[in-house]
N, C-alpha and C positions, 0 to 999 in steps of 0.2 A: 633892248631890240637895237639901240645905236650901237653898241657893242658888236652885236651879231651882223649889222648893216655895215660897218667898217670892216670887220673881219673878211665879210664876203665879197667885198669891193677890192679889197688888197688881193685875196685869194684870185679873183678874176683877173686883176691886173698882172699878177703873177703869171697866169696861165697863158694870156693873151701876148705877155713879154713884149711891148712896146719898143723898148731899147734893143732888143735883141733882133727886131725887125727892121731897126734902121738901116744896116746894110742891104737887107733885101729889098727894101724900097728905094734906096739910092740907086741899085743895080737895075730895078725893073723900071724906073724913071729914065733911065740912060738915053734911050731913043725919044722919049717925050719932050715937047718943048717947053721951056722954063715957065711959060705962061700958063700952062695948062697943068702942070704938077699939082698945083694946091687942088684944082677942082677934081683932079682924077683920084688923089688921096681920100678927098672928101667922100667921092661917090663909093668908093671901096670899103671906107669905113660905114657909112650909110648901109651898104648891101651887106656886111658883116653884121652890124648891130640888128638888122631885121631878121637876118638869119638865125641869129643868138636869141632873139624874142621868141621866135615860132619855136624853136627848140624848148626854150623855157616853158612857155605857155603849153605847149601839147606834148611835154616830156611824160607826164604822168600817163595821159592817155596811150601814148605809143608803148610804154612799159607794159601797160595792161594789155593791149593788143598783141604784143609780141610774147605774153606769159613770162616776162623778165622780173626777177625780184629785185628790190634795192639793194640787197647784198651784194648780188651779181655785177649790179653797174657800179657799186662801189669798188669793188676789188678791180674791175676793167677800167675804171677811170684812174685809180691809183697806178695801175701797171701803165696806162697810156702817159700820165703825167710823170712817172719815174722815167720814162723811155725819153720823152721830152726834156726831163730836166738834166738828164745824162749827156744829151747831145749839147746843151746849153753850158755844162760845166767844162766838158772835154770838147773843145771846138774841133768841129766836123768842117773840112775843106768845102763841101757843097752847102753847109749852112744847116740849120734845123730842118728845114722842110724840102732842100735840093735847089737847084738850079730854076730860075724863073724862066719862062719862053721869052723871045725878043718880042718887040713892038709894044703897043701900050698895054699894060695890063687891064683886063675886064674880068672881074670876080676870081680868077686865078693868076698870080699865086697870093695876091694880097688879101683880098676878101676871103677867100678859102685857098688854101688851110692855114695861111699866115697868122690872121686874127682870129675867124672861126674855124679852129681846127678841130681835131677830134678832141684833144683834151679840152677844150673849152666848151664844145657841144655836150660832152659827157658831164663837165662839171655844172653847167646849167640845168640839164636835166635832172641831175642828181639833188640839186638845190631845190627845186620845184616838186620832185617827187618826194622827198624827205620830209619837206614842211609847207604843203600846199596852202596853209591858211596864211604865211607870210610872202605870198608871190608878189605883193605890191613891195615889199622890203627888197626882195630879191630883184624886181626890175629896178628900183633904184639903185641897187649895188653894181648892176649890169650897166646902167646909164652913166653912173659916176667913172665907172672902169673905162668904158667907150669914149667919153669926155676926154680924160686924160691919155688914153691911148691916140685919140684925133689929133689933140694938141701936139703931142709928140711926133707923130709921123708927118703932118703937116711941116713942120719944122726939121725933118729928117736931115736934109742937105745941109742947114746951117749947125745942127747940133754934131754933127760928124766933123764939119771943118773946125767947130769950135773946139770941142772935146777931144777929137782925134780918134783915129780907130783903136788904140790902145785902150782908151777909157772906155769906149763902147763895148768894146769885148769884156773890160773888167766888170763893166756894170751887169752885162748879160751872164757872165759866171757867178755873179753875185745873186742874182735873180733865181738862177738856176740851183743854187744850193739851198734856198730858202725853199724853192719848188721841190727839191728832193725832199726834204724834212716832212713838207706837206704830202707828199704822195706817199711816204712812208707810213705816215699816221693814218691817212686814208685807207691804206692797206690793211694796218692792224685793226682798225675800226671794223672794216668788212669780216677779217678773219675773226675778231672776237664775237661778233654777231652771229657769224656762222657756227662757230663751235659751241656758243650757248645755246643755239637752235638744237644742236644735236643732243645736248646734255639733258633737254627735257623729256 
């Protein structure tokens, strides 16, 4: 279980991509007074955490209501992860999720879709629907990933100043490379399950 917990936490951390979100946080906080920045980041991270928890807790029921199979969610999640990973590896001028609006951010673009984006929502739903018995472990993995994300984003301005923009971009691309491999593995897993069901 410890290995599964660690693996899930790393996966969620890669999907949320806190280092890749540093430039977005810095840009979104441009018009926010320095004394309010930490408070705003904490608020956005808390909102994203609650949204992810809701999707994790209600993901299995949502799938049942929508008559969606775990295989379709696995393949869809893999595709979304792959598209996000490609934008991480091959830097896009608008960033991973596009330009944030001006003023103080509220839910958009930091909480959603930067932290609780489509890939993160799909991932937590997939975790909960695949193994509902280990929901406590998935909550712990999400909490650990969100703790690291919050610490990174709270220090976004300092990290960018210390590491420099090139180092941040390099970290983002490295995380994108790992996420690409995870996305391909998710797609292959979904495809294997699908073709195995056809062969029965």
